[in-house]
Every structure is written in structure tokens, then in C-alpha cells.
MOPAC internal coordinates of N, CA, C and O (Angstrom, degrees):
PM7 1SCF
backbone

  N    0.0000 0     0.00 0     0.00 0    0    0    0
  C    1.4472 1     0.00 0     0.00 0    1    0    0
  C    1.5324 1   110.44 1     0.00 0    2    1    0
  O    1.2310 1   120.39 1   144.27 1    3    2    1
  N    1.3253 1   116.87 1   -35.73 1    3    2    1
  C    1.4653 1   121.32 1  -179.13 1    5    3    2
  C    1.5322 1   111.04 1   -61.01 1    6    5    3
  O    1.2310 1   120.44 1   136.74 1    7    6    5
  N    1.3278 1   116.77 1   -43.26 1    7    6    5
  C    1.4566 1   121.74 1  -179.75 1    9    7    6
  C    1.5311 1   110.60 1   -62.86 1   10    9    7
  O    1.2310 1   120.42 1   138.42 1   11   10    9
  N    1.3215 1   116.81 1   -41.58 1   11   10    9
  C    1.4659 1   121.83 1   178.30 1   13   11   10
  C    1.5276 1   110.72 1   -62.65 1   14   13   11
  O    1.2310 1   119.86 1   136.90 1   15   14   13
  N    1.3181 1   117.88 1   -43.10 1   15   14   13
  C    1.4670 1   122.54 1  -179.91 1   17   15   14
  C    1.5286 1   110.38 1   -64.20 1   18   17   15
  O    1.2310 1   119.78 1   139.73 1   19   18   17
  N    1.3211 1   118.03 1   -40.27 1   19   18   17
  C    1.4610 1   121.70 1   178.50 1   21   19   18
  C    1.5245 1   110.72 1   -61.60 1   22   21   19
  O    1.2310 1   120.56 1   139.16 1   23   22   21
  N    1.3182 1   116.53 1   -40.84 1   23   22   21
  C    1.4575 1   121.07 1   179.99 1   25   23   22
  C    1.5277 1   110.80 1   -63.58 1   26   25   23
  O    1.2310 1   120.16 1   136.15 1   27   26   25
  N    1.3085 1   117.29 1   -43.85 1   27   26   25
  C    1.4632 1   121.61 1  -178.58 1   29   27   26
  C    1.5231 1   111.44 1   -69.85 1   30   29   27
  O    1.2310 1   120.27 1   139.39 1   31   30   29
  N    1.3154 1   117.09 1   -40.61 1   31   30   29
  C    1.4545 1   121.41 1  -175.57 1   33   31   30
  C    1.5199 1   114.16 1   -88.51 1   34   33   31
  O    1.2310 1   120.50 1  -178.62 1   35   34   33
  N    1.3237 1   116.65 1     1.38 1   35   34   33
  C    1.4544 1   121.33 1  -179.82 1   37   35   34
  C    1.5256 1   109.88 1   -54.13 1   38   37   35
  O    1.2310 1   120.67 1   -48.51 1   39   38   37
  N    1.3177 1   116.31 1   131.49 1   39   38   37
  C    1.4657 1   121.79 1  -178.12 1   41   39   38
  C    1.5197 1   108.95 1   -89.18 1   42   41   39
  O    1.2310 1   120.71 1   -78.55 1   43   42   41
  N    1.3113 1   116.25 1   101.45 1   43   42   41
  C    1.4655 1   122.00 1   179.06 1   45   43   42
  C    1.5214 1   108.11 1   -98.96 1   46   45   43
  O    1.2310 1   120.07 1   -65.78 1   47   46   45
  N    1.3403 1   117.47 1   114.22 1   47   46   45
  C    1.4612 1   121.11 1  -175.65 1   49   47   46
  C    1.5211 1   112.99 1   -92.20 1   50   49   47
  O    1.2310 1   119.68 1  -173.04 1   51   50   49
  N    1.3218 1   118.22 1     6.96 1   51   50   49
  C    1.4558 1   121.00 1   178.64 1   53   51   50
  C    1.5214 1   109.19 1   -72.44 1   54   53   51
  O    1.2310 1   121.02 1   -53.58 1   55   54   53
  N    1.3473 1   115.65 1   126.42 1   55   54   53
  C    1.4572 1   119.36 1   179.21 1   57   55   54
  C    1.5263 1   109.07 1   -75.72 1   58   57   55
  O    1.2310 1   120.88 1   -32.55 1   59   58   57
  N    1.3097 1   115.92 1   147.45 1   59   58   57
  C    1.4545 1   119.70 1   179.85 1   61   59   58
  C    1.5162 1   109.92 1  -123.18 1   62   61   59
  O    1.2310 1   120.65 1    -0.77 1   63   62   61
  N    1.2862 1   116.36 1   179.23 1   63   62   61
  C    1.4562 1   126.73 1  -179.00 1   65   63   62
  C    1.5271 1   112.29 1    49.60 1   66   65   63
  O    1.2310 1   119.36 1    39.30 1   67   66   65
  N    1.2987 1   118.83 1  -140.70 1   67   66   65
  C    1.4675 1   122.01 1  -173.73 1   69   67   66
  C    1.5306 1   112.69 1   -64.06 1   70   69   67
  O    1.2310 1   119.95 1   151.37 1   71   70   69
  N    1.3351 1   117.70 1   -28.63 1   71   70   69
  C    1.4676 1   120.31 1  -179.11 1   73   71   70
  C    1.5249 1   112.08 1   -69.47 1   74   73   71
  O    1.2310 1   120.21 1   162.12 1   75   74   73
  N    1.3120 1   117.21 1   -17.88 1   75   74   73
  C    1.4626 1   121.00 1   176.51 1   77   75   74
  C    1.5285 1   111.49 1   -71.01 1   78   77   75
  O    1.2310 1   119.74 1   169.89 1   79   78   77
  N    1.3319 1   118.11 1   -10.11 1   79   78   77
  C    1.4624 1   121.80 1   179.46 1   81   79   78
  C    1.5232 1   113.00 1   -75.81 1   82   81   79
  O    1.2310 1   119.85 1   161.59 1   83   82   81
  N    1.3296 1   117.90 1   -18.41 1   83   82   81
  C    1.4720 1   120.31 1  -179.48 1   85   83   82
  C    1.5198 1   110.17 1   -55.74 1   86   85   83
  O    1.2310 1   121.13 1   -49.81 1   87   86   85
  N    1.3300 1   115.44 1   130.19 1   87   86   85
  C    1.4635 1   120.77 1   179.56 1   89   87   86
  C    1.5150 1   114.09 1    89.00 1   90   89   87
  O    1.2310 1   119.60 1   168.88 1   91   90   89
  N    1.3203 1   118.36 1   -11.12 1   91   90   89
  C    1.4684 1   121.04 1   179.70 1   93   91   90
  C    1.5294 1   110.28 1   -74.31 1   94   93   91
  O    1.2310 1   121.44 1   -19.08 1   95   94   93
  N    1.3165 1   114.85 1   160.92 1   95   94   93
  C    1.4561 1   122.85 1   179.68 1   97   95   94
  C    1.5244 1   108.43 1  -104.05 1   98   97   95
  O    1.2310 1   120.45 1   -39.71 1   99   98   97
  N    1.3304 1   116.74 1   140.29 1   99   98   97
  C    1.4509 1   121.21 1   178.31 1  101   99   98
  C    1.5222 1   110.69 1  -141.80 1  102  101   99
  O    1.2310 1   121.12 1    -4.99 1  103  102  101
  N    1.3258 1   115.46 1   175.01 1  103  102  101
  C    1.4576 1   122.27 1   178.66 1  105  103  102
  C    1.5271 1   108.63 1  -124.46 1  106  105  103
  O    1.2310 1   120.96 1   -47.37 1  107  106  105
  N    1.3225 1   115.78 1   132.63 1  107  106  105
  C    1.4583 1   120.63 1   179.46 1  109  107  106
  C    1.5293 1   108.69 1   -69.72 1  110  109  107
  O    1.2310 1   120.40 1   -56.03 1  111  110  109
  N    1.3453 1   116.85 1   123.97 1  111  110  109
  C    1.4651 1   121.34 1   179.06 1  113  111  110
  C    1.5250 1   111.59 1  -103.08 1  114  113  111
  O    1.2310 1   120.04 1   158.74 1  115  114  113
  N    1.3238 1   117.52 1   -21.26 1  115  114  113
  C    1.4631 1   122.77 1   173.10 1  117  115  114
  C    1.5137 1   106.15 1  -138.65 1  118  117  115
  O    1.2310 1   120.02 1   -56.23 1  119  118  117
  N    1.3423 1   117.57 1   123.77 1  119  118  117
  C    1.4622 1   123.01 1  -174.96 1  121  119  118
  C    1.5355 1   111.24 1   -46.11 1  122  121  119
  O    1.2310 1   121.13 1   -37.18 1  123  122  121
  N    1.3330 1   115.45 1   142.82 1  123  122  121
  C    1.4623 1   121.65 1  -179.27 1  125  123  122
  C    1.5231 1   108.38 1  -107.49 1  126  125  123
  O    1.2310 1   120.19 1   -73.63 1  127  126  125
  N    1.3434 1   117.23 1   106.37 1  127  126  125
  C    1.4740 1   119.82 1   179.40 1  129  127  126
  C    1.5214 1   111.18 1   -78.00 1  130  129  127
  O    1.2310 1   120.65 1   -22.82 1  131  130  129
  N    1.3265 1   116.37 1   157.18 1  131  130  129
  C    1.4634 1   120.17 1   176.22 1  133  131  130
  C    1.5266 1   107.66 1   -61.08 1  134  133  131
  O    1.2310 1   120.53 1   -44.59 1  135  134  133
  N    1.3210 1   116.59 1   135.41 1  135  134  133
  C    1.4646 1   123.33 1  -178.84 1  137  135  134
  C    1.5259 1   112.86 1    61.05 1  138  137  135
  O    1.2310 1   120.62 1  -153.67 1  139  138  137
  N    1.3301 1   116.41 1    26.33 1  139  138  137
  C    1.4614 1   120.60 1   178.41 1  141  139  138
  C    1.5131 1   110.57 1  -139.52 1  142  141  139
  O    1.2310 1   120.91 1     5.28 1  143  142  141
  N    1.3151 1   115.87 1  -174.72 1  143  142  141
  C    1.4630 1   121.65 1   179.70 1  145  143  142
  C    1.5195 1   111.40 1  -116.46 1  146  145  143
  O    1.2310 1   122.25 1   -32.41 1  147  146  145
  N    1.3158 1   113.30 1   147.59 1  147  146  145
  C    1.4527 1   121.09 1   172.51 1  149  147  146
  C    1.5145 1   106.42 1  -135.61 1  150  149  147
  O    1.2310 1   120.69 1    17.81 1  151  150  149
  N    1.3256 1   116.28 1  -162.19 1  151  150  149
  C    1.4616 1   119.84 1   179.81 1  153  151  150
  C    1.5200 1   110.66 1  -133.45 1  154  153  151
  O    1.2310 1   121.96 1   -33.60 1  155  154  153
  N    1.3314 1   113.84 1   146.40 1  155  154  153
  C    1.4600 1   122.09 1  -179.16 1  157  155  154
  C    1.5185 1   108.17 1  -130.05 1  158  157  155
  O    1.2310 1   120.70 1   -43.32 1  159  158  157
  N    1.3298 1   116.28 1   136.68 1  159  158  157
  C    1.4590 1   120.99 1   175.81 1  161  159  158
  C    1.5181 1   108.51 1   -97.02 1  162  161  159
  O    1.2310 1   121.14 1   -57.03 1  163  162  161
  N    1.3385 1   115.43 1   122.97 1  163  162  161
  C    1.4599 1   122.12 1  -178.96 1  165  163  162
  C    1.5232 1   107.47 1  -128.65 1  166  165  163
  O    1.2310 1   120.73 1   -66.25 1  167  166  165
  N    1.3184 1   116.20 1   113.75 1  167  166  165
  C    1.4606 1   120.39 1   176.65 1  169  167  166
  C    1.5191 1   114.41 1    55.71 1  170  169  167
  O    1.2310 1   119.63 1  -140.43 1  171  170  169
  N    1.3169 1   118.31 1    39.57 1  171  170  169
  C    1.4597 1   121.16 1   177.04 1  173  171  170
  C    1.5167 1   114.46 1    89.50 1  174  173  171
  O    1.2310 1   119.57 1   173.36 1  175  174  173
  N    1.3294 1   118.42 1    -6.64 1  175  174  173
  C    1.4644 1   121.67 1   178.35 1  177  175  174
  C    1.5131 1   109.96 1  -115.15 1  178  177  175
  O    1.2310 1   120.81 1   -32.85 1  179  178  177
  N    1.3245 1   116.05 1   147.15 1  179  178  177
  C    1.4539 1   120.44 1   179.67 1  181  179  178
  C    1.5296 1   109.04 1  -103.11 1  182  181  179
  O    1.2310 1   121.19 1   -47.21 1  183  182  181
  N    1.3377 1   115.33 1   132.79 1  183  182  181
  C    1.4659 1   122.34 1  -177.87 1  185  183  182
  C    1.5212 1   110.18 1  -123.92 1  186  185  183
  O    1.2310 1   121.06 1   -34.16 1  187  186  185
  N    1.3149 1   115.57 1   145.84 1  187  186  185
  C    1.4538 1   121.70 1   172.07 1  189  187  186
  C    1.5258 1   106.96 1   -68.24 1  190  189  187
  O    1.2310 1   120.26 1   -40.70 1  191  190  189
  N    1.3361 1   117.10 1   139.30 1  191  190  189
  C    1.4607 1   120.13 1  -174.28 1  193  191  190
  C    1.5249 1   111.86 1  -139.41 1  194  193  191
  O    1.2310 1   121.18 1   -30.78 1  195  194  193
  N    1.3357 1   115.35 1   149.22 1  195  194  193
  C    1.4581 1   123.09 1   174.55 1  197  195  194
  C    1.5217 1   107.84 1  -135.16 1  198  197  195
  O    1.2310 1   120.30 1   -10.61 1  199  198  197
  N    1.3307 1   117.04 1   169.39 1  199  198  197
  C    1.4600 1   121.18 1   173.45 1  201  199  198
  C    1.5110 1   108.00 1  -145.75 1  202  201  199
  O    1.2310 1   120.84 1   -20.52 1  203  202  201
  N    1.3300 1   116.00 1   159.48 1  203  202  201
  C    1.4625 1   119.75 1  -178.25 1  205  203  202
  C    1.5260 1   110.67 1  -132.65 1  206  205  203
  O    1.2310 1   121.02 1  -131.61 1  207  206  205
  N    1.3093 1   115.65 1    48.39 1  207  206  205
  C    1.4573 1   121.74 1   178.60 1  209  207  206
  C    1.5184 1   109.28 1  -104.19 1  210  209  207
  O    1.2310 1   120.46 1    -4.73 1  211  210  209
  N    1.2966 1   116.72 1   175.27 1  211  210  209
  C    1.4693 1   121.62 1  -179.66 1  213  211  210
  C    1.5298 1   112.65 1   -78.17 1  214  213  211
  O    1.2310 1   119.92 1   178.20 1  215  214  213
  N    1.3083 1   117.75 1    -1.80 1  215  214  213
  C    1.4649 1   121.24 1  -179.70 1  217  215  214
  C    1.5284 1   109.72 1   -71.00 1  218  217  215
  O    1.2310 1   120.23 1   -21.59 1  219  218  217
  N    1.3074 1   117.17 1   158.41 1  219  218  217
  C    1.4663 1   121.90 1   177.84 1  221  219  218
  C    1.5242 1   112.01 1   -85.65 1  222  221  219
  O    1.2310 1   120.89 1   147.86 1  223  222  221
  N    1.3453 1   115.90 1   -32.14 1  223  222  221
  C    1.4604 1   119.78 1  -175.80 1  225  223  222
  C    1.5280 1   109.48 1  -160.19 1  226  225  223
  O    1.2310 1   120.29 1   -31.72 1  227  226  225
  N    1.3062 1   117.04 1   148.28 1  227  226  225
  C    1.4665 1   121.82 1   169.35 1  229  227  226
  C    1.5278 1   104.88 1  -108.98 1  230  229  227
  O    1.2310 1   120.82 1   -64.63 1  231  230  229
  N    1.3166 1   116.05 1   115.37 1  231  230  229
  C    1.4613 1   122.97 1  -173.13 1  233  231  230
  C    1.5307 1   112.32 1   -70.69 1  234  233  231
  O    1.2310 1   121.51 1   -24.68 1  235  234  233
  N    1.3279 1   114.71 1   155.32 1  235  234  233
  C    1.4581 1   122.32 1   174.88 1  237  235  234
  C    1.5294 1   109.09 1   -60.12 1  238  237  235
  O    1.2310 1   120.35 1   -41.05 1  239  238  237
  N    1.3204 1   116.94 1   138.95 1  239  238  237
  C    1.4561 1   122.10 1   179.88 1  241  239  238
  C    1.5218 1   113.82 1    92.83 1  242  241  239
  O    1.2310 1   119.87 1   170.80 1  243  242  241
  N    1.3350 1   117.86 1    -9.20 1  243  242  241
  C    1.4648 1   121.89 1   179.86 1  245  243  242
  C    1.5278 1   109.78 1   -71.53 1  246  245  243
  O    1.2310 1   120.91 1   -42.95 1  247  246  245
  N    1.3295 1   115.87 1   137.05 1  247  246  245
  C    1.4551 1   121.23 1   175.09 1  249  247  246
  C    1.5285 1   107.54 1   -82.12 1  250  249  247
  O    1.2310 1   120.55 1   -49.86 1  251  250  249
  N    1.3444 1   116.55 1   130.14 1  251  250  249
  C    1.4618 1   121.00 1  -177.26 1  253  251  250
  C    1.5229 1   111.28 1  -128.95 1  254  253  251
  O    1.2310 1   121.35 1   -18.29 1  255  254  253
  N    1.3313 1   115.03 1   161.71 1  255  254  253
  C    1.4631 1   122.76 1   175.87 1  257  255  254
  C    1.5208 1   107.24 1  -114.44 1  258  257  255
  O    1.2310 1   120.43 1   -43.87 1  259  258  257
  N    1.3154 1   116.79 1   136.13 1  259  258  257
  C    1.4589 1   120.99 1   177.80 1  261  259  258
  C    1.5228 1   106.98 1   -81.46 1  262  261  259
  O    1.2310 1   120.60 1   -59.44 1  263  262  261
  N    1.3510 1   116.46 1   120.56 1  263  262  261
  C    1.4598 1   119.96 1  -177.46 1  265  263  262
  C    1.5204 1   112.65 1  -103.90 1  266  265  263
  O    1.2310 1   120.31 1   161.26 1  267  266  265
  N    1.3388 1   117.01 1   -18.74 1  267  266  265
  C    1.4584 1   119.56 1   179.26 1  269  267  266
  C    1.5200 1   109.40 1  -166.09 1  270  269  267
  O    1.2310 1   121.34 1    -6.98 1  271  270  269
  N    1.3193 1   115.05 1   173.02 1  271  270  269
  C    1.4505 1   122.39 1   178.46 1  273  271  270
  C    1.5222 1   107.61 1  -128.97 1  274  273  271
  O    1.2310 1   120.67 1   -44.63 1  275  274  273
  N    1.3146 1   116.33 1   135.37 1  275  274  273
  C    1.4619 1   121.13 1   179.04 1  277  275  274
  C    1.5247 1   107.41 1  -133.94 1  278  277  275
  O    1.2310 1   120.76 1   -73.22 1  279  278  277
  N    1.3170 1   116.15 1   106.78 1  279  278  277
  C    1.4665 1   119.67 1  -175.74 1  281  279  278
  C    1.5141 1   110.30 1    64.23 1  282  281  279
  O    1.2310 1   120.57 1    56.68 1  283  282  281
  N    1.3329 1   116.51 1  -123.32 1  283  282  281
  C    1.4654 1   119.88 1   179.78 1  285  283  282
  C    1.5240 1   112.09 1  -105.61 1  286  285  283
  O    1.2310 1   120.24 1  -159.75 1  287  286  285
  N    1.3333 1   117.15 1    20.25 1  287  286  285
  C    1.4659 1   120.16 1   177.86 1  289  287  286
  C    1.5304 1   109.64 1  -125.25 1  290  289  287
  O    1.2310 1   121.68 1   -22.41 1  291  290  289
  N    1.3152 1   114.38 1   157.59 1  291  290  289
  C    1.4609 1   120.19 1   179.67 1  293  291  290
  C    1.5270 1   109.31 1  -104.29 1  294  293  291
  O    1.2310 1   121.10 1   -30.90 1  295  294  293
  N    1.3245 1   115.51 1   149.10 1  295  294  293
  C    1.4636 1   121.85 1   175.72 1  297  295  294
  C    1.5183 1   106.05 1  -105.22 1  298  297  295
  O    1.2310 1   120.97 1   -52.52 1  299  298  297
  N    1.3250 1   115.76 1   127.48 1  299  298  297
  C    1.4637 1   120.65 1  -171.97 1  301  299  298
  C    1.5161 1   111.84 1  -123.86 1  302  301  299
  O    1.2310 1   121.51 1   -15.63 1  303  302  301
  N    1.3216 1   114.72 1   164.37 1  303  302  301
  C    1.4578 1   122.15 1   170.11 1  305  303  302
  C    1.5250 1   106.53 1  -143.01 1  306  305  303
  O    1.2310 1   119.81 1   -30.22 1  307  306  305
  N    1.3284 1   117.97 1   149.78 1  307  306  305
  C    1.4609 1   119.89 1   178.32 1  309  307  306
  C    1.5265 1   110.45 1   -60.89 1  310  309  307
  O    1.2310 1   121.30 1   -39.37 1  311  310  309
  N    1.3312 1   115.11 1   140.63 1  311  310  309
  C    1.4700 1   120.51 1   179.19 1  313  311  310
  C    1.5154 1   108.62 1   -71.49 1  314  313  311
  O    1.2310 1   120.93 1   -46.38 1  315  314  313
  N    1.3212 1   115.83 1   133.62 1  315  314  313
  C    1.4622 1   120.84 1   178.64 1  317  315  314
  C    1.5059 1   109.59 1   -76.45 1  318  317  315
  O    1.2310 1   120.59 1   -45.27 1  319  318  317
  N    1.3038 1   116.48 1   134.73 1  319  318  317
  C    1.4598 1   121.52 1   178.37 1  321  319  318
  C    1.5141 1   109.52 1   -79.05 1  322  321  319
  O    1.2310 1   120.36 1   -36.44 1  323  322  321
  N    1.3294 1   116.91 1   143.56 1  323  322  321
  C    1.4677 1   120.73 1   179.20 1  325  323  322
  C    1.4900 1   110.38 1  -104.32 1  326  325  323
  O    1.2310 1   120.10 1   180.00 1  327  326  325

């Protein structure tokens, strides 16, 4: 019984569903205007996206990083070049 309880109560810190997108890389498929929505392709799926930076727009084709999730949309920022 102890082994069964350990399996059930095991603390798995892996995020699932939409929250698992944090930190992933995507490509803007429809430009994201300031205070508006655009679209980002992440792993074969397209997601509604917003950003909250001082930029006016994130252009189509820009590589972005998902920094957070708000409802059913992702919050992104342009990926920094190394």
C-alpha cells in the first residue's frame, strides 16, 4: 500500500497543457501590433499572441520566445540574437 500511495502523491513539477509553452520558441505568422493580437506558430500549432514591450509591432517571420500565458493566448517577446 505504501508504494501505491507514493505513486499517487508523487510531486511532478512538469507543467502541462498551455502552461508548458512557457520558454518555447515560435515564429510570428501574423504581425502582432502594440495593444493588439497576432498569431504565433509553436510546434506546428498556431496560437493567438500579444506582447507588452515598448515596440510598436512585432513583424511576421520574427522568432519569438513565449514568456507567459494569459487565458488562451501567449505573451511573447522577440528572441535575442547571440
